[in-house]
LUMKEVEX-768034 format. One line per 3 residues: number of its first residue (from 1); their letters; for each residue z, y, x negated of N, C-alpha, C. Coordinates in steps of 0.2 Angstrom, whole numbers. Layout:
% residues N
NUM	a	Z:Y:X:Z:Y:X:Z:Y:X  ...
//
This chain:
% residues 207
1	mrg	0:-4:-5:-1:-3:0:-1:7:-4  5:6:-9:7:11:-14:-2:14:-18  -5:7:-20:-10:7:-24:-19:12:-20
4	hkg	-16:9:-13:-23:12:-6:-20:22:-5  -12:22:-4:-13:30:-9:-17:30:-12  -13:28:-20:-16:31:-24:-26:31:-24
7	tii	-27:27:-19:-36:31:-23:-36:36:-15  -32:36:-9:-35:42:-4:-35:48:-8  -27:49:-13:-25:56:-15:-29:57:-20
10	ait	-35:52:-25:-36:54:-30:-44:56:-27  -47:53:-22:-55:54:-20:-53:63:-16  -47:63:-13:-46:69:-11:-46:74:-16
13	lsv	-43:73:-23:-41:78:-26:-50:80:-29  -55:71:-30:-59:70:-33:-64:78:-28  -64:75:-22:-68:82:-19:-66:89:-17
16	tii	-59:88:-18:-56:96:-18:-62:101:-25  -60:98:-32:-62:99:-35:-69:99:-37  -73:95:-33:-80:98:-31:-83:103:-29
19	acl	-79:105:-22:-80:108:-19:-78:114:-23  -75:115:-27:-73:120:-30:-77:124:-35  -78:118:-37:-86:120:-45:-89:120:-41
22	avl	-93:119:-35:-100:122:-31:-97:130:-29  -94:130:-28:-90:138:-27:-89:142:-32  -88:140:-34:-87:145:-42:-92:145:-46
25	gpy	-97:139:-49:-98:140:-54:-106:144:-53  -110:147:-51:-114:151:-51:-110:156:-53  -106:156:-51:-100:162:-56:-101:163:-60
28	lyn	-96:158:-62:-95:155:-68:-99:157:-75  -105:153:-72:-110:152:-75:-113:162:-78  -112:163:-74:-116:170:-75:-110:174:-79
31	rfr	-105:173:-78:-100:175:-80:-100:174:-87  -101:169:-90:-101:166:-95:-105:171:-101  -111:170:-98:-117:172:-99:-117:179:-100
34	qsp	-114:181:-99:-115:192:-100:-110:192:-109  -110:197:-110:-108:199:-116:-101:202:-113  -97:205:-118:-91:208:-115:-91:214:-113
37	aea	-97:217:-117:-98:224:-114:-100:225:-105  -105:219:-104:-108:217:-99:-105:216:-91  -98:212:-94:-92:209:-90:-90:214:-87
40	nee	-85:220:-94:-82:224:-90:-88:232:-87  -94:228:-87:-96:237:-85:-95:239:-77  -93:243:-76:-94:245:-69:-97:246:-65
43	pal	-98:242:-59:-105:242:-52:-108:248:-53  -113:249:-52:-116:257:-52:-115:261:-44  -116:266:-46:-111:269:-35:-122:268:-34
46	tee	-120:268:-28:-127:272:-24:-126:275:-20  -131:280:-17:-131:280:-12:-125:277:-5  -126:272:-3:-123:267:2:-116:269:0
49	tgd	-115:267:-5:-106:267:-5:-102:276:-2  -108:281:-3:-104:287:0:-101:287:-6  -99:286:-15:-99:289:-18:-102:294:-25
52	ftp	-111:291:-23:-116:295:-26:-115:302:-25  -118:303:-33:-118:312:-34:-123:312:-37  -131:312:-37:-137:317:-39:-136:319:-45
55	lth	-140:319:-51:-140:322:-56:-142:329:-56  -144:328:-60:-139:338:-63:-146:339:-65  -150:345:-64:-159:348:-69:-155:347:-75
58	dev	-149:348:-79:-148:346:-86:-148:338:-86  -145:333:-81:-145:330:-85:-153:325:-82  -155:328:-78:-163:322:-78:-168:327:-81
61	lgp	-167:329:-86:-171:334:-93:-171:333:-98  -163:333:-97:-161:332:-105:-161:337:-109  -161:339:-115:-160:345:-119:-162:349:-118
64	pls	-164:359:-117:-168:362:-115:-174:362:-120  -180:364:-117:-181:368:-121:-185:371:-125  -183:374:-133:-186:380:-135:-192:385:-135
67	fet	-192:388:-135:-199:393:-133:-203:391:-138  -202:386:-143:-208:384:-149:-212:379:-147  -210:375:-141:-215:374:-136:-220:378:-132
70	pah	-225:376:-128:-229:381:-123:-226:383:-118  -227:390:-120:-222:395:-113:-228:398:-110  -226:399:-104:-228:405:-101:-225:409:-95
73	iri	-222:417:-96:-219:422:-91:-229:425:-87  -225:425:-79:-230:429:-76:-226:430:-71  -228:437:-70:-224:442:-66:-231:445:-60
76	pai	-230:442:-53:-238:444:-50:-237:450:-45  -232:453:-46:-230:459:-42:-235:467:-50  -235:465:-56:-236:468:-60:-242:467:-66
79	tvd	-247:460:-61:-249:453:-63:-250:453:-72  -244:449:-74:-244:449:-79:-245:442:-82  -246:440:-85:-247:432:-84:-249:432:-95
82	eev	-243:428:-99:-244:429:-105:-240:424:-108  -242:421:-115:-239:416:-119:-232:419:-119  -223:417:-120:-218:417:-124:-218:413:-131
85	reg	-217:415:-134:-216:412:-145:-210:412:-141  -205:410:-148:-201:410:-152:-198:415:-156  -193:418:-156:-191:426:-159:-189:423:-165
88	sdn	-188:427:-168:-185:426:-176:-180:426:-179  -174:426:-182:-169:433:-188:-169:436:-190  -176:434:-195:-180:439:-202:-184:443:-195
91	ege	-184:451:-197:-185:457:-194:-194:458:-199  -196:457:-202:-203:453:-204:-206:449:-198  -205:442:-196:-205:439:-195:-208:442:-186
94	lna	-203:443:-186:-201:446:-177:-204:449:-179  -207:455:-180:-211:457:-179:-219:456:-177  -220:452:-182:-227:448:-183:-227:444:-177
97	ima	-223:442:-173:-221:436:-172:-225:441:-161  -220:447:-162:-220:450:-156:-228:455:-158  -231:456:-162:-238:457:-160:-241:454:-157
100	lgp	-241:448:-157:-243:443:-153:-244:444:-143  -238:444:-142:-237:445:-136:-226:444:-134  -224:445:-129:-217:443:-129:-215:437:-134
103	ihl	-209:438:-135:-206:434:-138:-198:435:-133  -195:427:-134:-189:424:-135:-184:427:-139  -178:429:-138:-174:433:-143:-171:426:-146
106	tht	-167:426:-153:-167:420:-154:-158:419:-152  -154:414:-153:-146:411:-150:-147:417:-143  -150:414:-135:-149:418:-132:-154:412:-127
109	gfp	-152:413:-121:-150:405:-117:-160:404:-115  -158:397:-112:-165:393:-111:-166:394:-102  -175:393:-100:-174:393:-97:-173:387:-90
112	gwp	-170:389:-86:-166:383:-79:-157:382:-82  -156:384:-88:-152:384:-94:-142:388:-89  -138:388:-87:-133:391:-90:-133:398:-94
115	gnc	-132:404:-95:-132:408:-98:-142:413:-99  -141:418:-104:-145:423:-104:-153:423:-107  -154:420:-104:-162:421:-108:-166:424:-109
118	vis	-167:431:-114:-169:435:-116:-177:435:-120  -182:440:-114:-189:441:-116:-189:446:-119  -194:449:-124:-194:458:-125:-200:457:-128
121	ghr	-201:464:-123:-212:463:-126:-216:470:-126  -217:474:-128:-221:480:-132:-223:484:-125  -223:488:-125:-225:495:-121:-228:495:-120
124	ttk	-231:500:-126:-239:503:-128:-243:502:-133  -241:495:-136:-241:494:-141:-245:489:-143  -246:482:-146:-250:478:-148:-256:475:-141
127	trp	-253:473:-139:-255:469:-132:-250:469:-124  -245:476:-125:-246:476:-120:-243:474:-114  -237:468:-116:-236:464:-112:-232:467:-106
130	fnr	-228:472:-107:-222:473:-103:-225:481:-100  -231:485:-101:-233:491:-100:-232:495:-93  -228:492:-88:-230:492:-82:-224:486:-80
133	lde	-218:487:-84:-212:484:-82:-209:487:-77  -207:495:-79:-202:499:-75:-204:500:-70  -210:496:-67:-212:495:-56:-209:491:-54
136	lea	-207:485:-58:-203:482:-53:-199:482:-54  -196:479:-46:-190:478:-40:-188:476:-40  -183:476:-37:-177:472:-34:-180:465:-28
139	gds	-181:460:-30:-185:455:-25:-192:455:-30  -194:457:-35:-200:454:-36:-199:446:-40  -202:443:-39:-204:436:-44:-205:437:-52
142	ifi	-202:432:-56:-204:432:-59:-206:424:-63  -210:423:-66:-211:413:-67:-210:413:-72  -203:408:-76:-210:404:-82:-211:399:-85
145	qnp	-215:397:-86:-220:387:-85:-219:387:-92  -212:378:-90:-214:376:-98:-218:371:-97  -217:366:-102:-219:358:-100:-216:353:-96
148	rgt	-209:359:-94:-205:355:-88:-205:354:-81  -209:363:-80:-210:362:-74:-211:372:-73  -207:376:-69:-210:380:-66:-204:383:-62
151	yey	-201:388:-67:-194:390:-65:-192:397:-62  -191:400:-56:-195:406:-53:-186:410:-52  -189:416:-56:-182:423:-56:-183:427:-48
154	rvn	-179:429:-49:-180:435:-44:-177:439:-47  -177:446:-47:-176:452:-49:-170:456:-46  -164:457:-49:-160:458:-47:-160:467:-47
157	evf	-159:471:-53:-160:478:-56:-165:480:-59  -166:485:-60:-170:488:-66:-163:494:-69  -165:494:-76:-160:500:-77:-161:502:-84
160	yid	-160:507:-89:-160:511:-93:-154:509:-99  -155:508:-103:-149:507:-109:-149:511:-117  -147:515:-119:-147:515:-125:-148:510:-130
163	pve	-153:510:-132:-155:505:-137:-151:501:-142  -144:505:-142:-140:504:-148:-137:497:-144  -136:496:-136:-132:492:-131:-134:485:-135
166	nvt	-132:481:-134:-132:472:-133:-134:474:-126  -137:469:-125:-143:465:-119:-142:458:-118  -140:454:-122:-137:447:-125:-133:447:-122
169	lqt	-129:446:-114:-125:449:-108:-123:440:-109  -120:437:-110:-121:430:-113:-116:428:-105  -115:423:-102:-116:423:-94:-114:415:-92
172	gdp	-111:411:-86:-114:404:-85:-115:405:-81  -119:410:-77:-125:406:-75:-134:407:-76  -138:404:-75:-145:406:-78:-149:411:-75
175	ilt	-149:417:-79:-152:420:-80:-154:426:-82  -160:429:-80:-167:432:-86:-166:438:-86  -167:440:-93:-165:447:-96:-171:449:-99
178	ltt	-178:454:-98:-183:457:-98:-182:464:-103  -184:465:-106:-182:473:-109:-188:475:-116  -186:480:-116:-196:485:-118:-190:489:-119
181	cap	-197:494:-122:-195:502:-124:-195:509:-120  -192:512:-118:-195:518:-114:-192:522:-115  -194:529:-115:-204:529:-111:-205:526:-114
184	egd	-215:526:-111:-221:525:-116:-220:529:-121  -223:526:-128:-226:528:-133:-220:530:-137  -211:530:-132:-204:533:-137:-200:527:-137
187	atq	-196:527:-141:-193:520:-140:-185:523:-140  -184:529:-136:-174:531:-137:-172:530:-131  -174:524:-128:-171:521:-122:-175:514:-123
190	rlv	-170:511:-120:-171:503:-121:-174:501:-109  -179:498:-107:-179:499:-102:-178:491:-100  -172:490:-98:-170:479:-94:-173:479:-87
193	vra	-174:474:-86:-174:469:-79:-170:462:-81  -167:462:-75:-163:456:-76:-161:454:-68  -165:446:-68:-165:444:-63:-160:437:-63
196	sle	-160:433:-56:-156:426:-58:-162:419:-57  -160:415:-56:-163:408:-56:-164:408:-50  -171:405:-45:-170:407:-40:-174:399:-36
199	dfv	-176:396:-40:-179:387:-38:-182:385:-44  -185:381:-44:-186:374:-52:-191:372:-44  -199:370:-50:-203:365:-46:-205:360:-52
202	pve	-201:355:-54:-204:351:-59:-212:349:-60  -215:350:-66:-221:350:-67:-224:342:-62  -222:335:-61:-222:331:-59:-224:334:-50
205	eme	-221:338:-46:-222:341:-40:-227:346:-42  -232:348:-48:-234:355:-46:-240:350:-44  -245:357:-40:-250:355:-40:-258:356:-46
//
């Protein structure tokens, strides 16, 4: 009788073990196939979980592009369409580059990124890109286009300052500042146009 009970117990245990292996086997197999890093990796969040956070402009596009890559500025209100080049800390090089068209001042912000992106150009000499800059008004659009897309800025204010004043205002907001000499044919003042980022169209969505 005891032998019969022992046989039943053994069979029951065997069935239980087989059932457990059938359930846990695939999980254990995949678990041991993973590297330690994969095994401890947190599951990716999805929109269905309710915890999904869309990537920001900076995370999608990566580090900012300098103006050493092709870039253009367009200002429809005053028919400006010019290439923008990267400036220089060397005064001689700066003047030579500026003779070709508007320049991005080194150490200032980049399109779309937090900070003040400053672009300067001649008003009455060389290519005269900013000859009509004083005609801009609040609400006018300024477009900066580079290989990543087109950034639209909206003019907030137009004003004059002393040439010795600093226009490279540091800010956490993405703003654009355009500067040129004033009045025409003189350099006793500096004309400043300040604009804030309004929109960004990735190159993939541009026609």
